[in-house]
N, C-alpha and C positions, 0 to 999 in steps of 0.2 A: 547460551547465558544470558539469559532475556534480560532486556532493559526497560524502562517505563515504557518508551515508545515503541516497544514490540508489539504484533500484532498477537491477540489470544487465537485458539481455534475457533469460535463462534466469529468473531472479526475475520479472520482470516476466509469461513465458509461465503460471509457475504461480496468478500473484494475480492477474491479469486474470480469469481465468475466475469466480475467488469474487466480484468484484464484483458488486451488481446491476446487472441490464440495464434501464432505460427508454426507455421511446418517447423519441425526440428532435421536438421541433418546430419546433428551428430546430438549425444543427449548432455545437455546442460552441466555445467560445474557448480551454479549456483541455481538454486529454486528461486521462482520470481518470488518466495515470502522472504528470501532471504535479502531478496535487492530492495524490496520495499521497507524492510526492517533497517537496513540502511540508509534508505533515503528517509524514513521517518525519524532516524537517528538524529539525522545532522538537521532536518527542519525544527525539531523540536530543540537542540541543543542549540542550534546556530555555529558550529565548530566550522573550520574549513574541510572541503572534502577529503583531504590528503588526514587528517586527524579522526579518521572514521578508526574505531576499534578493530584490531587485528582479529579479530573472531567473525566480524562480519565479511562480507565479499571485497575484494581491493577496490579503494576509491573511485579508480578508474572505470571499472564495470558498473557500479551503482550512477556517479554521474552520467555516465551513458545511456545508462536506462532511462535517470531521470530525464535527459535532455530529449531524448526520441519519445518518451511518454509525454511530455509536456507538451512539442511540437505536433503531437498528433491529437492532441486534444484530450486524451486518455485521462490525465489529472483530474482536469475540469470536467469531463464527464462523469469520473467517479464522485469527487465532492457533489453535483448536482442530483445525482442519483441517491447518495450516500443520505444527503438534506432531505430529500422528499421524503425516501423511508422514515427518516426520525420525527417528519411534522406528521407522516401517515400514524404512524403509532401514538405520537402524543393525542392525534385527534380521536383515534379508538381509544384512547385510555383516558381523555375525558369525556366521551359521550359512553364511558362503562363498558366498553365491549373489550373482550378478550383479542390479545394479538399475538 
């Protein structure tokens, strides 16, 4: 069930490449997209982590990834990259160039 904070396919294509790639010893139970949807849900709605909807990954999993990515600067780098992309797209649009 998608939420207003959920990533659509086009957004996911952009963000997916910005996330760190780690060698997996076993297949993950939750995808990075599902985990990000949980993070975005909490950030948008301001709920307690433990109040995430049950169709999202467990709050402990979502919060653990949030802490790891925040500490490693992944979220900041993601925002910087996305901000730069938006600025570039707007600049191209203003100059009449297709993007």
